[in-house]
C-alpha beads as a LAMMPS data file, in Angstrom:
LAMMPS data file: protein, C-alpha beads

124 atoms
123 bonds

1 atom types
1 bond types

-500.0 500.0 xlo xhi
-500.0 500.0 ylo yhi
-500.0 500.0 zlo zhi

Masses

1 110.0

Atoms # bond

1 1 1 -5.554 -21.552 -26.152
2 1 1 -4.330 -22.936 -23.032
3 1 1 -6.242 -21.052 -19.925
4 1 1 -2.508 -19.614 -18.892
5 1 1 -1.990 -18.101 -22.400
6 1 1 -5.163 -16.753 -22.117
7 1 1 -5.083 -14.935 -19.023
8 1 1 -1.882 -13.719 -20.211
9 1 1 -3.540 -12.102 -22.865
10 1 1 -6.555 -11.137 -21.224
11 1 1 -3.746 -8.884 -18.737
12 1 1 -2.327 -7.627 -21.720
13 1 1 -5.854 -6.402 -23.733
14 1 1 -6.867 -4.851 -20.175
15 1 1 -3.286 -3.272 -19.502
16 1 1 -4.603 -0.224 -21.223
17 1 1 -8.453 0.165 -20.183
18 1 1 -9.803 1.851 -17.397
19 1 1 -13.478 0.052 -17.378
20 1 1 -14.117 -2.744 -19.440
21 1 1 -17.253 -5.049 -19.762
22 1 1 -17.749 -8.786 -19.364
23 1 1 -18.869 -8.978 -23.107
24 1 1 -15.854 -7.291 -24.290
25 1 1 -13.603 -10.318 -22.730
26 1 1 -16.532 -12.949 -24.364
27 1 1 -16.152 -11.179 -27.617
28 1 1 -12.460 -10.526 -27.823
29 1 1 -11.038 -14.064 -26.809
30 1 1 -14.267 -16.061 -27.942
31 1 1 -15.166 -17.441 -24.662
32 1 1 -18.362 -18.210 -22.837
33 1 1 -19.862 -16.031 -20.263
34 1 1 -18.993 -18.422 -17.352
35 1 1 -15.507 -18.828 -18.709
36 1 1 -14.629 -14.987 -18.732
37 1 1 -16.210 -14.733 -15.242
38 1 1 -13.642 -17.563 -13.872
39 1 1 -10.942 -15.586 -16.059
40 1 1 -11.973 -12.626 -14.104
41 1 1 -11.933 -14.114 -10.795
42 1 1 -8.464 -15.665 -11.787
43 1 1 -7.266 -12.385 -12.955
44 1 1 -7.952 -10.939 -9.637
45 1 1 -6.091 -13.861 -7.715
46 1 1 -3.086 -12.607 -9.985
47 1 1 -3.550 -9.241 -8.638
48 1 1 -5.476 -7.166 -10.902
49 1 1 -7.320 -4.851 -8.736
50 1 1 -10.909 -3.454 -9.784
51 1 1 -14.487 -2.696 -8.730
52 1 1 -17.484 -3.612 -10.173
53 1 1 -20.140 -0.889 -11.049
54 1 1 -23.908 -1.774 -12.193
55 1 1 -26.155 0.007 -14.307
56 1 1 -26.165 1.581 -17.750
57 1 1 -22.551 3.348 -17.115
58 1 1 -21.516 0.058 -15.532
59 1 1 -18.758 -2.847 -15.848
60 1 1 -15.259 -3.384 -14.287
61 1 1 -13.340 -0.725 -13.200
62 1 1 -9.717 -1.303 -12.747
63 1 1 -8.361 1.007 -9.691
64 1 1 -4.808 1.180 -10.999
65 1 1 -3.334 -0.189 -14.351
66 1 1 -0.141 -2.067 -12.740
67 1 1 -0.468 -5.826 -12.120
68 1 1 0.012 -6.506 -8.167
69 1 1 1.994 -9.539 -8.277
70 1 1 1.177 -11.819 -5.145
71 1 1 4.166 -12.380 -2.185
72 1 1 3.637 -15.247 -0.423
73 1 1 5.734 -15.794 2.563
74 1 1 6.765 -18.826 4.857
75 1 1 6.726 -18.770 8.454
76 1 1 10.280 -17.934 9.243
77 1 1 10.277 -15.032 6.920
78 1 1 7.006 -13.283 8.449
79 1 1 8.667 -13.672 11.698
80 1 1 11.846 -12.113 10.380
81 1 1 9.432 -9.297 8.935
82 1 1 7.504 -9.123 11.855
83 1 1 10.842 -8.705 14.475
84 1 1 12.468 -6.339 12.443
85 1 1 9.199 -3.746 12.019
86 1 1 9.175 -3.959 16.012
87 1 1 12.810 -3.381 16.042
88 1 1 12.880 -0.423 13.871
89 1 1 9.649 1.030 15.788
90 1 1 11.173 0.722 19.192
91 1 1 14.254 2.126 17.399
92 1 1 12.361 5.203 16.553
93 1 1 10.559 5.766 19.701
94 1 1 13.939 5.513 21.500
95 1 1 14.908 8.212 19.290
96 1 1 11.890 10.346 19.845
97 1 1 12.177 10.207 23.645
98 1 1 16.110 10.899 23.279
99 1 1 15.417 13.896 21.428
100 1 1 12.585 14.812 23.700
101 1 1 15.177 14.857 26.630
102 1 1 17.641 16.683 24.538
103 1 1 15.155 19.377 23.693
104 1 1 13.935 19.363 27.407
105 1 1 17.488 19.806 29.039
106 1 1 18.550 22.483 26.261
107 1 1 14.936 24.444 27.335
108 1 1 15.830 24.144 31.280
109 1 1 19.447 25.552 30.158
110 1 1 17.971 28.348 28.507
111 1 1 15.476 28.884 30.987
112 1 1 17.848 29.046 33.897
113 1 1 20.387 31.438 32.066
114 1 1 17.737 33.636 31.513
115 1 1 16.214 33.346 35.089
116 1 1 19.714 33.998 36.457
117 1 1 19.674 37.157 34.100
118 1 1 16.647 38.511 35.363
119 1 1 17.766 37.809 39.121
120 1 1 20.914 39.967 38.113
121 1 1 19.059 42.500 36.509
122 1 1 16.633 43.034 39.553
123 1 1 19.822 42.893 41.917
124 1 1 21.437 45.755 39.860

Bonds

1 1 1 2
2 1 2 3
3 1 3 4
4 1 4 5
5 1 5 6
6 1 6 7
7 1 7 8
8 1 8 9
9 1 9 10
10 1 10 11
11 1 11 12
12 1 12 13
13 1 13 14
14 1 14 15
15 1 15 16
16 1 16 17
17 1 17 18
18 1 18 19
19 1 19 20
20 1 20 21
21 1 21 22
22 1 22 23
23 1 23 24
24 1 24 25
25 1 25 26
26 1 26 27
27 1 27 28
28 1 28 29
29 1 29 30
30 1 30 31
31 1 31 32
32 1 32 33
33 1 33 34
34 1 34 35
35 1 35 36
36 1 36 37
37 1 37 38
38 1 38 39
39 1 39 40
40 1 40 41
41 1 41 42
42 1 42 43
43 1 43 44
44 1 44 45
45 1 45 46
46 1 46 47
47 1 47 48
48 1 48 49
49 1 49 50
50 1 50 51
51 1 51 52
52 1 52 53
53 1 53 54
54 1 54 55
55 1 55 56
56 1 56 57
57 1 57 58
58 1 58 59
59 1 59 60
60 1 60 61
61 1 61 62
62 1 62 63
63 1 63 64
64 1 64 65
65 1 65 66
66 1 66 67
67 1 67 68
68 1 68 69
69 1 69 70
70 1 70 71
71 1 71 72
72 1 72 73
73 1 73 74
74 1 74 75
75 1 75 76
76 1 76 77
77 1 77 78
78 1 78 79
79 1 79 80
80 1 80 81
81 1 81 82
82 1 82 83
83 1 83 84
84 1 84 85
85 1 85 86
86 1 86 87
87 1 87 88
88 1 88 89
89 1 89 90
90 1 90 91
91 1 91 92
92 1 92 93
93 1 93 94
94 1 94 95
95 1 95 96
96 1 96 97
97 1 97 98
98 1 98 99
99 1 99 100
100 1 100 101
101 1 101 102
102 1 102 103
103 1 103 104
104 1 104 105
105 1 105 106
106 1 106 107
107 1 107 108
108 1 108 109
109 1 109 110
110 1 110 111
111 1 111 112
112 1 112 113
113 1 113 114
114 1 114 115
115 1 115 116
116 1 116 117
117 1 117 118
118 1 118 119
119 1 119 120
120 1 120 121
121 1 121 122
122 1 122 123
123 1 123 124
């Protein structure tokens, strides 16, 4: 079995597990311990997220069962994403400031009306 086929089969095998041990991979795929360790490193690079826990109840714990595919961007795409996010951030900041100005104007109008009413009430 080719390495790419084995890695694909390992992903399928691990997709319904929450915890697995190195020995399980060795036995199920008839591979050595060193090959299993290399495969785990390759699976992590492919997007399989897990953490290790030592001890009797230890092993490899999958953090989620969904495969995260790595996304690679070139420099132009990274710059486009960066500037788009900056534009959105500034737009939202501008909206926030505009809303604050509107709220303060409305508050001042209400305050002035209330102040005039109080003056009229005292005069009468």
